[in-house]
N, C-alpha and C positions, 0 to 999 in steps of 0.2 A: 472767454474766447481767446484763442491763440493770438498774440500780439501781431505777428506777421500777417495772419489772415485778416485781422481787423484793419491793418494799414492798407492792404490791397483792396479790401472792400470799400474803403473810403474813396478810392479813385473814381469809380463809376457813380458813387453817391454825389461827389462834388460836380461831376459832369451833369448829372440829372438836375442838380440845384443851380447849374450855370454859375458856379462859384470859382472863377478863374484863380483868384488868390489862393484859396484852399487847395485846389488841385495842384498848382505849381509848387506849393509848399510841401507836398508829399514827397518830392523828388530830392535826392542828394545833388550836390553841386555839379558832379560829373556824370549824373545819370543819363542813360541813353534810351531814346525812344526809337523803335523801328516799327512803323505802322503804315503799310504792311511790311513784314519781313521781305527783304529783297529790294526794297526801295531805299529812300534816303534814311540816314541816321541823324537824330537831333540830340546833340550831346552837350549843349551849353544852356544856361538859363535863358539867354536871348532866343536861342533856337526853339526851346520848348515853349516859350511864350508865343513865338510866331506860329508854332504848330497849333496851339490852342486857337489863336486868332484866325487861322486859315481853315481848319477842319471842324472845330467844335463850335466856336462862337456864332457862325452864320446859321446854324440849325435852330429850329424852334424848340426841339426836345430830343434828347438822346437817352435811351434807357437800355440797360443791359439785362436781358432775361437769362438768368443763370440756370444751366442744366446740370452741371457737375463742377466740383472743385477737386483739385489734386494738389498734393503737397509732399515735398521731400526737403526737409530743412528749410533754408531760405528761398527755395524754388517753389513758387505757387503758380498753378495753371488753372485757368477757368474756361470751361466749355460754355459758350454763351450764344445768344442771338442778339445782335445789336439792332435795336429798333429806332429809327430816326424819323422824326416828323419835320418835313421841310415846308417852306412857304409856297411851293408850287403845286402841291397835291394833298388831298385828304388821305390818300393811300400811304401807309407807312413803308419806308424802305427797310427791309429786314435782311441782315447780313449774318449768316452763320460764321462764327469765329472761334478760334482757340487762342487765348491771350496768356502769355507767359510773363511772370513778374519775378525779378530777383530782388530780395530784400537784404539790406545790410544795415544792422543796427535799427534805427528808428526811421529809416528812409527807404524809398524805392530806388534801387540802383539801376534797374533796367525794366523796360516794358517792351515786349515784342508781340505783335499781333499777327496771327496767321488768318488770312481770309482771301477770298478770290476777288481781285479788282474788277473782274468782268461782271460780277453781280450788281454793284451799284451803277456801272455804266449801262448795262442792259435795262435797269429800272428807269434811269433818266431818259433813255431812248424811247421807252414805252410812253413817256409823258408827252411826247410830241414836241412841238416848237418850244413850249415852256421848259421842258427838260433839257433840250439842246442849248437853249439860251442860258440856263442855270449852269450847265457844264462849262460853257464858254466863260462865264463870269468867274467860276471856280478856278479855271486854268489861269486867268489873269491874276486873280488874288494869290494863287499859289506861286506864280512867277514873281509877283511883286514882293511878297512877304518872305519867301524862302529861296528865291533865285531860280534861274532857268534849269540848273542842274536837277533840282528837286522834281521839276516836271518831267525831265528826261528819265530820271530814275524811276518815277512812277510808271512811265510808259514801258520801261524795260521789265517791270514787275508783272506786266500782263503776259509775259512769255516765260514761265518757269523753266529752269534748266533741267529739272527732273520731270519726266513724262508721267501722266496719270497712270499709264499701264505699268511703268516700272515701280511707282510708289505702291500701287495695288498689289503687285507681286511681292514686294518687300513685306507688306503687312500680312499677306497670306502665309508667307514663309515664317514670319515671326510668330504668328498664331498657331503654327503647327507644333510648337514646343521647343525645348532647349536643344534637342538633337538637330533640328532644322536650323537653329541659330548658328551653329558652329561654322558652316560653310559661308553663310551670308555675312557674318560679322568677322571673318578672318582678317586680322590686322587692324580692326576698328577699336576705338576706345568705347567701352560699354560702362555706363554709370547707372546704378540702380540705387534709389534712395540716397543719392549722394555718395555711394560707395563704389569704388572701382576695383574691389578685391577679387578673390578667386571665385570663379563660376557664378557671377551675379545673375546671369540669365536664368539658370535653374532655380535660384531662390525667388526670383521675381515671378516666374511663370507658374511655379508650384508643381512642377513635374511634367513628364512627357504625356500624361493622359488627360491634361486639362485643355479643353478646346476654347481657344480665344478667337474672336471674330472682330473684324474692323467695322466700327459703327460710323466713323467719319474720318476722311482723309483730306487734308488741305495742303496744297503745294505753294511754296513761296521761294522763288529763286532756286538755290541749291539745297533748300531745306524742306522738310516735310513734318507736319504735326498730325498725329492720328490718335483717335480714341479706340482702344481695344477693350472688349468686354467678354465676360463669361456670364453664366446665369446668376452669379453672386458677387462678381468682382469687376472692377473697371480700372484702367490705367491710361495715361496719356504717354505716347512715345514721340520724342523729338529727335529727328534724324537729320544729320548734315552729310551731304555727299561731297566727295572730292572732285577734282576737275575731270576725272575719267568716268564719273557716274557711279562709283562704288561708295558704300557707306564708310564714312570717315569717323563718325561719332554717333552714338545712340544714347539717349538719356530716357530712363523709365521712371515715371512719377505716378505713384498709386493714388487712387481716389481718397478723399477725406471721408472718414466714416463717422 
């Protein structure tokens, strides 16, 4: 097994085993966690430990159901459904997510999770009084462990800077082939398999006659993560928008075969 893939797979395994020490030991000293992207960044050993204590430790069980894995060098992305068992309901909370990892050497240098914060909020609301009480306790725990800014940052993540309509339009244009990329990505940095060389779009897409469709699109702040597929291929696209709402950077990561 690829060493980088094995390292990344160890993260949800440690979460499932509720092994705090093992999970924290996977990260480099300056590793950054953004979960979800667009909210707070946790970039010190103390902050990452507080992240565990706030979001992971209170749950009875957290399991990552893997749909696909994507890799380009030290960038590994997993398309998953995160299933959480809480103390307030027998119904599992299921959150579709796209999780990006950066690996440097033998450690995880970054973990960035794309998911819709409205999904767990709506789930807790459906649980009635118990759910609302659990959310209140979580907000107190979040403020105590990570500070009031973390709570405000999470609230801001509820309103992505990129609209769903704009993101869907981007993916439709990307799926139309390299010719359609030219106008959309004018002035943007395009990285395919870690390479920003000449005409990476055409190499990635496989020609003008290949029909790509978007299977999943997740919005987080000024960033979008999407899974594009054909009948035989799949890739994840990570897009960052500039302040004007145009694409500033696009990274293309193919599926692990």
